[in-house]
C-alpha positions as CSV (number, residue, x, y, z in Angstrom):
1,M,-10.2,-14.2,9.5
2,P,-8.3,-12.4,6.8
3,L,-8.0,-8.7,6.8
4,S,-8.5,-6.8,3.5
5,V,-7.2,-3.3,3.0
6,F,-7.9,-0.8,0.3
7,A,-5.3,2.0,0.3
8,T,-5.6,5.2,-1.8
9,I,-2.3,7.0,-2.4
10,T,-2.6,10.5,-3.8
11,P,0.8,11.8,-4.9
12,K,1.5,15.3,-6.1
13,P,1.4,15.2,-10.0
14,E,5.1,15.6,-10.3
15,H,5.7,12.6,-8.0
16,L,3.2,10.1,-9.5
17,S,6.0,8.1,-11.2
18,D,8.2,8.2,-8.0
19,A,5.4,6.9,-5.8
20,K,4.5,4.2,-8.3
21,A,8.2,3.1,-8.5
22,A,8.5,3.1,-4.7
23,V,5.6,0.7,-4.3
24,K,6.8,-1.5,-7.1
25,S,10.2,-1.7,-5.5
26,I,8.8,-3.4,-2.3
27,M,6.2,-5.6,-4.0
28,A,8.3,-8.8,-4.1
29,D,9.5,-8.4,-0.4
30,T,5.9,-7.6,0.7
31,R,4.4,-10.6,-1.2
32,A,7.1,-12.8,0.5
33,E,6.0,-11.8,4.0
34,E,4.5,-14.6,6.0
35,G,1.1,-13.0,6.5
36,C,0.7,-11.5,3.0
37,I,-2.1,-13.2,1.0
38,Q,-2.4,-10.6,-1.8
39,F,-0.8,-7.3,-2.6
40,E,-1.8,-5.6,-5.8
41,L,-1.0,-2.1,-7.1
42,H,-3.6,-0.3,-9.4
43,E,-3.7,3.1,-11.0
44,S,-6.9,5.1,-11.2
45,A,-8.2,5.5,-14.7
46,E,-9.6,9.0,-14.0
47,A,-7.2,10.6,-11.6
48,E,-3.6,10.5,-10.7
49,R,-4.0,8.2,-7.8
50,L,-2.6,4.8,-6.9
51,H,-4.6,2.1,-5.1
52,L,-3.4,-0.9,-3.3
53,Y,-5.6,-3.9,-2.7
54,E,-4.1,-6.0,0.1
55,V,-5.2,-9.1,1.9
56,W,-3.4,-10.1,5.1
57,A,-3.8,-13.1,7.4
58,D,-4.8,-10.8,10.2
59,R,-4.1,-7.3,11.6
60,D,-0.9,-8.5,13.2
61,A,0.4,-9.4,9.7
62,F,-0.6,-6.0,8.4
63,D,1.1,-4.2,11.3
64,A,4.2,-6.3,10.8
65,H,4.3,-5.2,7.2
66,H,4.2,-1.6,8.2
67,A,7.1,-2.2,10.7
68,Q,9.4,-3.5,7.9
69,P,12.3,-1.1,7.0
70,Y,11.3,-1.1,3.3
71,T,7.7,-0.1,4.1
72,Q,8.9,2.6,6.5
73,A,11.3,3.9,3.8
74,V,8.4,4.3,1.3
75,Y,6.3,6.2,3.9
76,K,9.3,8.5,4.6
77,Q,9.5,9.3,0.9
78,Y,5.7,9.9,0.9
79,E,6.2,12.8,3.3
80,A,7.5,14.9,0.4
81,W,5.6,13.3,-2.5
82,L,1.9,13.1,-1.4
83,A,-0.8,15.7,-1.8
84,A,-2.9,14.0,0.9
85,P,-2.3,11.3,3.6
86,V,-2.7,7.7,2.5
87,E,-6.3,6.7,3.0
88,L,-6.8,3.2,4.4
89,V,-10.1,1.2,4.4
90,F,-10.1,-2.0,6.5
91,M,-12.5,-4.7,5.3
92,R,-13.5,-8.2,6.4
93,P,-15.3,-10.7,4.2
94,V,-19.1,-10.9,4.6
95,A,-20.1,-13.5,2.0
């Protein structure tokens, strides 16, 4: 059963464009991963937040994505850029 993930990324205001560029830089590689079904970046209309909507074949595919060097590099940059930790909500289809 596919695993959907909703991630909220809250960068410090001065790092919003940096965070956005970092995610954009890994989108092609992420979408090419075997277990990636969907990987979409959105920006909040009312606040300086980024949101990722991701769908993975399963939890193993999601975990494999987070083990990729390019994903780890983004998270390393987040250490200085984020105002709060990345929030992850894991979802499964109901209907």
